[in-house]
C-alpha positions as CSV (number, residue, x, y, z in Angstrom):
1,M,-23.3,-15.3,48.5
2,S,-20.8,-13.0,46.8
3,A,-17.9,-11.6,48.7
4,N,-17.7,-8.0,49.5
5,P,-15.9,-6.0,46.8
6,F,-12.3,-5.0,47.5
7,D,-12.0,-1.4,48.7
8,W,-8.4,-0.2,48.2
9,R,-9.1,2.8,50.4
10,R,-9.1,0.5,53.4
11,M,-5.7,-0.8,52.8
12,P,-3.4,-0.5,55.9
13,F,-1.1,2.5,55.9
14,L,-2.6,3.9,52.7
15,R,-3.2,7.3,54.3
16,L,0.3,7.4,55.7
17,A,1.8,6.5,52.3
18,S,-0.3,9.1,50.6
19,I,0.8,11.8,53.0
20,A,4.5,10.7,52.6
21,A,4.2,10.8,48.8
22,L,2.6,14.3,48.8
23,L,5.3,15.6,51.1
24,F,8.0,14.1,48.9
25,L,6.5,15.9,45.8
26,Y,5.6,19.3,47.3
27,A,8.0,19.9,50.1
28,P,10.8,21.0,47.7
29,L,8.4,23.5,46.2
30,V,7.6,24.9,49.6
31,V,11.3,25.2,50.4
32,L,11.9,27.0,47.1
33,M,9.2,29.5,47.8
34,V,10.5,30.1,51.4
35,Y,14.1,30.7,50.3
36,A,12.9,33.1,47.6
37,F,12.2,35.5,50.5
38,N,15.7,35.1,52.0
39,S,17.6,38.4,52.5
40,N,20.9,36.6,52.3
41,K,22.9,36.5,49.1
42,V,23.6,32.9,49.7
43,A,20.5,31.1,48.7
44,L,20.4,28.3,51.3
45,I,21.4,30.3,54.4
46,W,18.4,32.0,55.9
47,D,19.1,35.5,57.1
48,G,15.7,37.2,57.4
49,F,12.7,38.0,55.3
50,S,13.0,40.2,52.2
51,T,11.4,40.7,48.9
52,Q,14.5,42.3,47.3
53,W,15.1,39.3,45.0
54,F,11.6,39.6,43.5
55,V,12.3,43.2,42.7
56,K,15.7,42.3,41.2
57,A,14.2,39.5,39.2
58,L,11.5,41.8,37.8
59,G,14.1,44.3,36.9
60,N,16.3,41.8,35.0
61,T,16.0,42.6,31.3
62,D,17.2,39.2,30.2
63,L,14.7,37.5,32.4
64,Q,12.0,39.9,31.2
65,R,12.8,39.0,27.6
66,A,12.7,35.3,28.3
67,A,9.4,35.7,30.1
68,I,7.9,37.6,27.2
69,N,9.1,34.8,24.8
70,S,7.4,32.2,27.0
71,L,4.2,34.2,27.0
72,I,4.3,34.7,23.2
73,V,4.9,31.0,22.6
74,A,2.2,29.9,25.1
75,A,-0.3,32.5,23.8
76,V,0.1,31.4,20.2
77,A,0.5,27.6,20.8
78,T,-2.5,27.3,23.1
79,P,-5.3,28.4,20.8
80,I,-3.9,26.5,17.8
81,S,-3.5,23.3,19.7
82,T,-6.9,23.7,21.2
83,L,-8.5,24.3,17.8
84,L,-6.8,21.2,16.5
85,A,-7.8,19.1,19.6
86,L,-11.5,20.0,19.3
87,P,-12.2,18.3,15.9
88,A,-9.9,15.4,16.9
89,A,-12.0,14.8,20.0
90,L,-15.2,15.0,18.0
91,A,-13.8,12.5,15.4
92,F,-12.8,10.1,18.1
93,E,-16.0,10.3,20.2
94,R,-18.6,11.1,17.6
95,G,-17.1,9.9,14.4
96,R,-17.5,6.6,12.6
97,S,-15.3,3.6,13.6
98,L,-13.1,3.5,10.6
99,P,-10.0,1.3,9.9
100,G,-6.9,2.8,11.4
101,R,-8.8,4.8,14.1
102,A,-6.9,3.2,16.9
103,F,-3.6,4.0,15.2
104,G,-4.7,7.6,14.9
105,E,-5.6,7.9,18.5
106,A,-2.3,6.4,19.5
107,L,-0.5,8.8,17.2
108,V,-2.2,11.8,18.8
109,A,-1.4,10.5,22.3
110,M,2.2,9.8,21.4
111,P,3.6,13.0,23.1
112,L,2.0,11.7,26.4
113,I,3.6,8.3,26.0
114,A,7.0,8.9,24.6
115,P,9.7,10.3,26.8
116,E,9.9,14.1,26.3
117,I,13.6,13.9,25.6
118,V,12.9,11.6,22.7
119,T,10.2,14.0,21.4
120,A,12.6,16.9,21.7
121,I,15.4,15.1,19.8
122,A,13.0,13.9,17.1
123,T,11.6,17.4,16.7
124,L,15.1,18.9,16.4
125,V,16.1,16.3,13.8
126,F,12.9,16.9,11.8
127,F,13.4,20.6,11.7
128,E,17.0,20.2,10.6
129,A,16.0,17.7,8.0
130,I,13.5,20.0,6.3
131,G,15.7,23.1,6.8
132,L,13.2,24.9,9.0
133,H,14.8,27.8,10.7
134,G,11.9,30.0,11.8
135,G,13.3,31.4,15.0
136,I,10.7,31.5,17.7
137,G,8.3,30.0,15.2
138,N,10.1,26.7,15.6
139,V,9.4,26.7,19.3
140,I,5.7,27.6,18.7
141,L,5.3,24.8,16.2
142,A,6.9,22.2,18.5
143,H,4.7,23.4,21.4
144,V,1.6,23.1,19.3
145,V,2.2,19.5,18.5
146,F,3.2,18.7,22.1
147,C,0.2,20.5,23.6
148,I,-2.5,18.9,21.5
149,P,-3.0,15.8,23.7
150,F,-3.3,17.9,26.8
151,A,-6.0,20.1,25.2
152,L,-7.7,16.9,23.9
153,L,-8.1,15.1,27.2
154,P,-10.7,17.3,28.9
155,I,-12.7,17.8,25.7
156,R,-12.8,14.1,25.0
157,A,-13.7,13.3,28.6
158,R,-16.6,15.8,28.4
159,L,-17.9,14.3,25.1
160,R,-17.9,10.8,26.8
161,E,-20.0,12.2,29.7
162,M,-22.4,14.2,27.5
163,P,-25.6,12.3,26.8
164,R,-26.1,11.8,23.0
165,D,-29.9,11.9,23.5
166,I,-29.9,15.7,23.2
167,E,-28.1,15.7,19.9
168,D,-30.2,12.9,18.6
169,A,-33.4,14.8,19.6
170,A,-32.1,17.9,17.7
171,H,-31.5,15.7,14.6
172,D,-35.1,14.4,15.0
173,L,-36.3,18.0,14.9
174,Y,-34.6,18.5,11.5
175,A,-31.6,20.4,12.8
176,G,-28.6,20.1,10.6
177,R,-25.2,18.9,11.8
178,W,-23.8,22.4,11.9
179,Q,-26.8,23.7,13.9
180,V,-26.5,20.8,16.4
181,F,-22.8,21.5,16.8
182,R,-23.2,25.3,17.1
183,L,-26.3,25.4,19.3
184,I,-25.9,22.2,21.5
185,T,-22.6,20.5,21.4
186,L,-20.3,23.5,21.4
187,P,-22.0,25.3,24.3
188,L,-21.8,22.1,26.4
189,L,-18.1,21.8,25.5
190,V,-17.1,25.3,26.5
191,P,-15.9,24.4,30.0
192,A,-13.9,21.5,28.7
193,I,-12.4,23.6,26.0
194,V,-11.4,26.3,28.5
195,A,-9.9,23.6,30.8
196,G,-8.0,22.0,27.9
197,A,-6.7,25.4,26.7
198,T,-5.5,26.2,30.2
199,L,-3.7,22.9,30.6
200,A,-2.1,23.4,27.2
201,F,-1.0,26.9,28.3
202,V,0.6,25.6,31.4
203,V,2.4,22.8,29.6
204,S,3.7,25.3,27.0
205,L,4.7,27.9,29.6
206,D,6.6,25.3,31.7
207,D,8.2,23.2,28.9
208,F,12.0,22.9,29.1
209,L,13.4,20.0,27.2
210,I,11.7,20.6,23.8
211,T,12.4,24.3,24.0
212,L,16.0,23.7,25.0
213,M,16.4,21.6,21.8
214,V,14.6,23.7,19.2
215,A,15.0,27.3,20.5
216,P,17.5,29.3,18.5
217,A,19.4,32.3,19.8
218,G,17.1,35.1,20.8
219,A,14.2,32.7,21.5
220,T,15.1,31.6,25.0
221,T,12.1,31.0,27.2
222,L,11.8,31.5,30.9
223,P,12.4,27.8,32.0
224,V,15.5,27.6,29.7
225,Y,16.8,30.9,31.1
226,L,16.3,29.7,34.7
227,Y,18.3,26.7,33.8
228,S,21.2,28.9,32.6
229,M,21.0,30.8,35.9
230,L,21.3,27.6,37.9
231,R,24.4,26.3,36.1
232,L,26.5,28.5,38.3
233,G,24.7,27.6,41.4
234,V,21.4,28.4,43.1
235,T,20.8,32.1,43.7
236,P,18.0,33.9,45.6
237,E,17.1,35.7,42.3
238,A,16.6,32.3,40.6
239,N,14.5,31.2,43.5
240,A,12.3,34.3,43.1
241,A,11.9,33.9,39.4
242,A,11.1,30.2,39.8
243,T,8.5,31.1,42.5
244,M,6.8,33.5,40.2
245,L,6.6,30.9,37.4
246,L,5.3,28.4,39.9
247,L,2.6,30.8,41.1
248,V,1.5,31.5,37.5
249,S,1.3,27.7,36.8
250,I,-0.7,27.1,40.0
251,A,-3.1,29.8,39.1
252,A,-3.7,28.4,35.7
253,V,-4.2,24.9,37.0
254,V,-6.7,26.2,39.6
255,M,-8.5,28.0,36.9
256,A,-8.6,24.8,34.8
257,Y,-10.0,22.8,37.7
258,A,-12.6,25.6,38.5
259,V,-14.0,25.5,34.9
260,S,-13.7,21.8,34.4
261,P,-17.0,20.0,33.7
262,R,-16.9,18.0,37.0
263,G,-20.5,17.1,37.8
264,T,-22.0,19.0,34.9
265,A,-23.4,15.8,33.5
266,K,-25.5,15.4,36.6
267,R,-27.2,18.7,36.2
């Protein structure tokens, strides 16, 4: 008689440890959002509710310029990284098993594995070595490379869940490869593509280290600008700006989760 399989969910104190971990991760974000509505000029002394710092942050021209730069970088890097991630996912999941494939997969996933500071320094050294000084284009190029793995993950996961019988049946009915991809594979991948693009957008919008290293003067993004605001101390205006950036990121993540292909394989 075989023993009952181990169920980690029944471990003692697991629920308590999970709650403690969530509080440790998210309590600072809640505190940040609360103090963004503080009427006091001193960020950490509560003196009543006010939205004046949001109005001031929205009227800050330097902050507006940094936010526009962030949106430009994310808006350009997201579709490019997603378009590059789609054929990569198809090659890994539907392509032949060729020599060096494992190395290629590891190379694509390298931004997820390597520390971001290492990636940032390597990108800066590479740009300097080839003499690339493209202004905000340097930031976009660096973000494209960094965002590809994030766009790749949902697409590849969806391909693994998709039954290949549908594609094989289309081939048996004399459909060409392009017809199968255009009429069957691509429509089934659309939710995963949208989810991957949304994750890439969030990663690009929130990135700090790589942007700090490669961004020249005039190409400062919102996270880098917020860092420059905090060097002289925490201010309510910085809290308000960080809160708005956080809300945009949360909205994008919720959208990615809403359109993710969870359970679609069972339909």
